[in-house]
C-alpha positions as CSV (number, residue, x, y, z in Angstrom):
1,M,72.6,129.4,129.6
2,D,72.7,132.6,128.9
3,K,74.6,133.7,125.8
4,S,77.3,135.8,127.1
5,I,78.3,132.8,129.4
6,A,80.2,129.3,127.8
7,E,81.9,126.6,129.5
8,A,84.4,124.3,128.1
9,G,86.1,120.8,129.5
10,N,85.5,118.2,132.0
11,N,85.2,118.3,135.7
12,G,84.5,115.6,138.3
13,E,86.6,113.5,140.9
14,K,88.3,111.3,138.2
15,V,89.1,114.0,135.5
16,R,93.2,114.3,135.4
17,S,94.9,116.5,133.0
18,D,92.0,118.8,132.5
19,C,90.3,122.0,133.2
20,Y,86.2,123.6,133.2
21,I,86.2,126.7,132.0
22,T,83.5,128.9,132.9
23,L,83.9,132.3,130.9
24,E,81.0,135.4,130.8
25,L,82.1,138.5,128.7
26,T,81.0,141.4,130.7
27,S,81.0,145.4,129.5
28,E,82.8,146.7,132.3
29,G,85.1,145.7,135.0
30,G,88.5,144.3,132.8
31,I,89.5,141.0,133.2
32,N,89.0,138.8,136.5
33,T,90.0,135.3,137.0
34,E,89.5,133.0,139.5
35,L,91.7,130.1,139.5
36,I,91.0,127.1,141.7
37,S,93.8,124.5,141.6
38,K,95.8,121.9,143.8
39,V,99.2,123.0,141.8
40,E,98.8,127.0,142.1
41,A,101.3,127.6,144.1
42,L,103.6,126.2,141.7
43,Y,101.9,126.7,138.1
44,G,99.3,129.5,139.3
45,D,101.2,132.3,137.8
46,S,102.0,130.7,134.9
47,I,98.2,129.5,134.4
48,L,97.1,133.3,134.7
49,I,99.7,134.9,132.3
50,L,98.2,132.7,129.6
51,C,94.9,133.7,130.5
52,K,95.8,137.3,130.1
53,D,97.7,136.7,126.6
54,M,94.8,134.8,124.9
55,F,92.4,137.7,126.3
56,R,94.7,139.8,124.9
57,F,95.5,137.9,121.3
58,F,91.7,138.0,121.1
59,G,91.0,141.5,121.7
60,I,88.8,141.1,125.0
61,E,88.8,143.6,127.8
62,N,86.2,142.4,130.0
63,A,85.4,139.2,131.0
64,R,84.9,137.3,134.7
65,L,86.8,133.9,134.1
66,K,86.6,130.6,136.4
67,V,89.3,128.0,135.7
68,E,89.0,124.9,138.0
69,D,92.6,123.1,136.8
70,K,92.7,119.1,137.6
71,G,96.5,119.5,136.4
72,A,96.0,120.5,132.4
73,L,99.3,121.2,130.5
74,P,99.1,124.6,128.9
75,F,97.9,123.5,125.4
76,V,94.9,121.6,127.2
77,L,94.3,125.0,129.5
78,A,94.3,127.0,125.7
79,A,92.1,124.5,124.4
80,R,89.3,125.2,126.5
81,I,89.9,128.5,126.9
82,E,89.8,129.0,122.9
83,A,86.6,127.1,122.8
84,A,85.1,129.1,125.4
85,I,85.9,132.2,123.6
86,K,84.9,131.0,120.2
87,S,81.5,130.4,121.3
88,L,81.0,133.8,122.6
89,I,82.4,135.9,120.0
90,T,83.3,135.9,116.0
91,T,86.6,135.5,114.7
92,T,88.7,133.8,112.6
93,K,92.2,133.9,114.9
94,E,93.6,130.9,116.2
95,Y,95.6,130.7,119.2
96,L,98.5,127.9,118.4
97,F,101.5,126.9,120.1
98,E,104.9,127.0,118.3
99,M,105.4,123.4,116.9
100,Y,108.1,121.5,117.7
101,E,110.4,120.5,114.5
102,E,110.5,116.6,115.6
103,Y,106.6,116.7,115.4
104,R,106.4,117.7,111.8
105,Y,107.7,114.2,110.5
106,S,105.7,112.6,107.7
107,T,104.9,108.8,107.3
108,A,105.5,106.0,104.3
109,R,103.0,105.2,102.6
110,D,104.1,101.4,103.3
111,R,104.6,102.0,107.0
112,P,103.6,99.0,109.2
113,R,100.0,100.1,111.1
114,M,99.8,97.0,112.6
115,T,98.7,98.5,116.1
116,R,96.5,102.0,115.8
117,L,95.8,103.1,119.6
118,Y,92.2,104.8,119.7
119,L,91.9,107.8,122.6
120,P,88.8,109.8,122.8
121,G,89.7,113.1,121.5
122,N,87.9,115.2,124.2
123,T,90.3,113.0,126.9
124,P,93.8,114.8,127.2
125,S,94.9,112.5,130.3
126,L,94.9,109.7,127.5
127,M,97.0,111.7,124.9
128,I,99.9,112.9,126.7
129,N,101.8,109.9,127.1
130,A,100.4,107.4,124.7
131,G,103.8,106.9,122.8
132,I,105.4,105.2,125.4
133,H,102.9,101.9,124.7
134,T,104.8,102.1,121.0
135,P,101.6,101.6,118.6
136,N,102.3,101.9,115.2
137,G,99.6,104.7,115.2
138,I,97.8,107.1,117.9
139,I,94.3,107.6,116.8
140,L,92.7,111.1,118.4
141,D,89.2,109.9,117.7
142,L,86.3,113.1,116.7
143,E,83.7,110.0,115.7
144,D,82.1,108.2,118.3
145,A,84.1,108.8,121.4
146,V,83.1,112.1,121.6
147,G,79.6,113.0,123.1
148,V,77.9,115.5,120.0
149,N,77.8,118.5,122.6
150,K,81.5,118.0,122.8
151,K,82.4,118.0,119.3
152,T,83.5,121.7,118.8
153,E,85.7,121.7,121.7
154,A,87.5,118.6,120.8
155,R,88.4,119.9,117.6
156,Y,90.6,122.6,119.4
157,L,92.1,119.7,122.1
158,V,92.7,117.7,119.2
159,R,94.8,120.7,116.9
160,N,96.9,121.4,119.9
161,A,97.9,117.8,120.8
162,L,99.0,117.5,116.9
163,R,101.2,120.5,117.7
164,S,102.2,120.0,121.4
165,V,102.4,116.2,122.2
166,D,105.5,113.9,121.6
167,F,103.9,110.5,120.1
168,M,107.3,109.5,120.1
169,G,107.3,108.3,116.6
170,A,103.9,106.8,116.2
171,E,101.8,107.7,112.7
172,R,99.7,110.6,113.8
173,M,96.3,109.9,113.2
174,V,92.7,111.4,113.4
175,R,89.4,109.6,112.8
176,I,87.2,112.5,111.6
177,N,83.2,112.3,112.0
178,Q,81.0,110.6,109.6
179,L,80.5,113.0,106.1
180,P,79.4,115.8,105.7
181,L,80.1,116.8,109.5
182,G,84.0,115.3,109.3
183,F,84.5,118.2,107.0
184,E,84.5,120.9,109.6
185,D,87.1,118.3,111.6
186,L,89.7,119.1,108.7
187,D,90.1,122.9,109.6
188,F,91.6,121.7,113.0
189,I,94.0,119.2,111.5
190,I,95.6,119.3,108.6
191,P,97.5,122.5,108.7
192,H,98.9,121.0,112.0
193,N,100.6,118.0,110.7
194,V,98.1,115.2,110.7
195,N,99.5,111.7,108.9
196,L,96.7,110.3,108.3
197,I,93.0,110.7,108.6
198,L,90.2,107.8,109.1
199,L,86.8,108.0,107.5
200,P,84.5,106.0,109.3
201,K,81.5,105.0,107.9
202,C,83.0,105.1,104.2
203,E,80.2,104.1,101.6
204,N,81.4,104.7,98.5
205,A,84.4,106.3,96.0
206,G,82.6,109.8,95.7
207,Q,82.9,110.4,99.6
208,I,87.2,109.6,99.2
209,H,87.3,112.0,96.0
210,Q,85.0,115.0,98.2
211,L,87.5,114.4,101.4
212,N,90.1,114.8,99.1
213,E,89.1,118.1,97.6
214,K,89.0,119.7,100.7
215,I,92.2,118.3,101.9
216,N,93.9,119.4,99.0
217,E,92.4,123.1,99.3
218,L,93.5,123.1,103.0
219,K,97.3,122.0,102.3
220,K,97.5,124.6,99.6
221,L,96.0,127.4,102.0
222,A,98.4,125.9,104.7
223,G,101.7,125.7,102.5
224,V,101.6,121.6,103.8
225,T,103.8,119.8,101.6
226,N,103.7,116.2,103.8
227,P,101.6,113.6,102.5
228,V,97.9,113.1,104.3
229,W,97.1,109.3,103.8
230,I,93.5,108.4,104.0
231,M,92.4,104.9,105.9
232,P,88.6,104.3,105.1
233,I,86.5,102.1,107.9
234,I,83.9,100.1,106.5
235,E,81.0,99.8,108.4
236,N,78.3,98.9,106.8
237,A,76.6,96.6,104.2
238,M,77.0,99.7,101.6
239,G,80.5,100.1,102.2
240,V,81.2,96.2,101.7
241,M,79.5,95.9,98.6
242,K,81.7,98.8,97.1
243,A,84.9,97.9,98.9
244,L,87.2,97.5,96.0
245,E,86.1,101.4,94.5
246,I,86.9,102.7,97.9
247,A,90.3,100.9,97.9
248,Q,91.0,102.1,94.3
249,A,89.7,105.7,94.9
250,A,92.7,107.8,95.4
251,E,96.4,107.3,95.7
252,N,96.4,108.2,99.0
253,V,94.1,105.6,100.5
254,V,96.6,103.3,102.0
255,A,94.5,101.3,104.7
256,M,91.1,100.1,104.8
257,C,89.7,98.4,107.7
258,I,86.2,97.2,108.8
259,G,84.3,98.0,111.7
260,L,82.2,95.0,113.2
261,E,80.4,97.2,115.6
262,D,78.3,98.7,113.2
263,Y,78.5,96.4,110.1
264,T,76.6,93.9,112.5
265,A,74.3,96.1,113.8
266,D,73.5,97.3,110.2
267,I,73.0,93.5,108.7
268,G,71.0,92.3,112.2
269,A,73.2,90.2,113.4
270,K,75.0,90.0,116.5
271,R,78.8,89.9,117.0
272,T,80.7,87.1,118.4
273,N,84.3,85.8,118.9
274,G,84.3,83.6,115.9
275,A,83.0,86.2,113.4
276,N,81.1,83.8,111.4
277,E,78.6,86.6,110.8
278,S,80.9,88.8,109.3
279,F,83.0,86.1,107.5
280,F,81.7,87.3,103.9
281,A,82.3,91.3,104.5
282,R,86.0,90.6,105.8
283,C,86.4,88.5,102.8
284,Q,84.9,91.3,100.8
285,V,87.3,94.0,102.7
286,L,90.5,92.2,102.5
287,N,90.3,91.3,98.6
288,A,89.4,94.7,97.7
289,C,92.4,95.7,99.6
290,K,95.0,93.2,98.2
291,A,93.5,94.0,94.5
292,A,94.3,97.5,95.3
293,R,97.7,96.9,97.0
294,I,96.7,98.6,100.2
295,Q,97.1,97.1,103.6
296,A,94.1,95.3,105.2
297,I,93.1,96.0,108.6
298,D,90.6,93.9,110.5
299,S,88.1,95.6,113.4
300,V,89.0,96.2,116.8
301,F,88.4,93.5,119.6
302,S,86.2,95.0,122.2
303,D,86.5,93.0,125.2
304,I,89.8,94.7,126.4
305,G,89.9,92.3,129.6
306,D,90.0,88.5,127.6
307,M,93.8,88.7,126.4
308,E,93.7,85.0,125.2
309,E,90.6,85.5,123.1
310,L,92.3,88.2,121.6
311,K,95.3,86.3,120.8
312,E,93.1,83.7,119.3
313,N,91.1,86.5,117.0
314,V,94.5,88.2,116.0
315,L,95.8,84.6,114.5
316,R,92.5,83.9,112.9
317,S,93.0,87.2,111.0
318,K,96.6,86.9,110.4
319,A,95.4,83.6,109.1
320,M,93.1,85.2,106.7
321,G,95.4,88.0,105.3
322,F,95.1,91.0,107.4
323,E,98.1,92.9,108.4
324,G,96.8,94.6,111.6
325,M,94.1,95.4,113.8
326,G,92.7,98.6,115.8
327,C,93.2,98.7,119.9
328,I,91.0,100.2,122.5
329,H,93.6,99.9,125.4
330,P,96.7,99.8,125.7
331,R,97.0,96.4,127.2
332,Q,96.1,95.1,123.8
333,I,99.4,96.3,121.8
334,K,102.0,93.7,122.6
335,V,99.4,91.2,122.3
336,I,98.6,92.0,118.6
337,Y,101.8,93.2,117.7
338,E,103.4,89.5,118.5
339,N,101.0,87.5,116.9
340,F,100.9,89.4,113.8
341,S,104.3,89.4,113.6
342,P,106.0,86.9,112.0
343,D,107.5,84.1,114.7
344,E,111.0,82.5,114.7
345,T,109.7,79.7,112.6
346,E,108.2,81.4,110.1
347,I,110.9,83.7,109.8
348,K,113.9,80.9,109.2
349,T,111.1,78.9,106.5
350,A,111.1,82.2,104.4
351,E,114.8,82.4,104.6
352,R,115.1,79.0,103.5
353,I,112.8,79.9,100.5
354,V,114.2,82.8,99.4
355,I,118.1,81.3,99.5
356,A,117.2,78.1,98.0
357,F,115.3,80.3,95.1
358,E,118.3,82.5,94.7
359,E,120.7,79.5,94.9
360,A,118.9,78.0,91.5
361,T,118.1,80.9,89.6
362,K,122.0,81.5,89.8
363,K,122.6,78.0,88.5
364,G,119.8,78.5,85.8
365,L,117.3,75.7,86.9
366,G,114.0,76.1,86.0
367,V,112.7,74.3,89.1
368,V,113.2,75.1,92.5
369,S,112.9,72.8,95.5
370,L,113.2,72.8,99.2
371,G,113.5,69.4,100.8
372,T,110.5,67.5,99.1
373,K,108.5,70.2,98.5
374,M,108.6,72.3,95.2
375,I,108.4,76.3,95.6
376,D,107.1,78.2,92.5
377,A,106.6,81.9,92.5
378,P,103.7,82.9,94.8
379,V,105.7,81.0,97.6
380,V,108.5,83.4,96.7
381,K,106.8,86.1,97.5
382,K,105.2,85.4,100.2
383,A,108.4,84.3,101.7
384,R,110.1,88.3,100.7
385,Q,106.9,89.9,102.5
386,T,107.4,87.9,105.5
387,I,111.1,88.5,105.8
388,D,110.3,92.5,104.7
389,L,108.2,92.5,107.3
390,A,110.3,91.0,109.7
391,I,113.2,93.2,109.2
392,R,110.8,96.2,109.3
393,M,109.9,95.2,112.9
394,G,113.7,94.6,113.8
395,K,113.3,90.6,114.2
396,L,115.6,90.3,111.3
397,D,118.9,92.2,110.1
398,S,118.5,94.0,107.0
399,N,121.6,92.2,105.5
400,W,120.3,89.3,106.4
401,M,121.7,87.1,104.0
402,E,125.2,88.4,104.4
403,L,125.2,87.6,107.5
404,I,124.3,83.9,107.1
């Protein structure tokens, strides 16, 4: 294609909430915009105003622009047009919408990350209402879910989504590309209120240090004071063998997860529902997380149609000690949430253990028992963890001891 012509966005019968941009820079004739949209009668004027404003902002006086609109919101239109413009001219200017104050929230180091919904970073239709599914986190994916030729324009869309989309309190996560390509993603997310970065195919602590060096540089330049957490993804044998050093690499590493699709491919095994082929790797990652006092997150379950097997997978994962897993479809969120959460029996047992321990302590007893079972420190610690999780997830009142 001629270097004076650029394209951006998605087109086709099934495309929704997106647009397709064709831009040609010309030497004369001013700005000519062709708009094709089913909602032109309602929103045509505002779309044309946005286009003119962007050309004015970037100092473009002569161009032919074709906008094939499929119901794109302004932040999507702007991302597509900016991507097209910047593929034709060199500029450091960014066309940014004002960020709503309620989107500037930070997240706690130990907040629950039981459910995290992956969304392709170049598909706006899936981003717009993702918060209604109430996952703990929403992952805008710039890695595997985005084609190589779409990486650049996806960055503009993810940047604008971080500023303009209401994720309804979900932790705002971005999976960047594997390093070193992932360094290029950071300019588009660090200044724009990302809460957590997932680092794919992490193999050693050095990658965490390099990532943090760039994060801190960009935070300083942008005046960002909120923490930016890191969740490394272990996806090959080298990462598994160095899991502990990765987990302990930095204070802002708050969780670590394992990606079994890539891991099983790396070791030459077939992934199965029973997961015997990855048992060692999962144990290695799990124990590294526990030793480093960070959250252990299991791999996604790829069959979005089998809810029964997903439930069994979650129960096995929970029994091992994992604290959550990724979701690749909203329907998985409820199953994962319900089966990772402590159930009523677990909560009642934990309550009895803690109460028995507190009463024995007040009496100065050195031995604590519940029925015929002796209670030691690790049992009490586990019970307290169950109660803390139940409180955070709204299954137990924070003043539960006073209410008994």
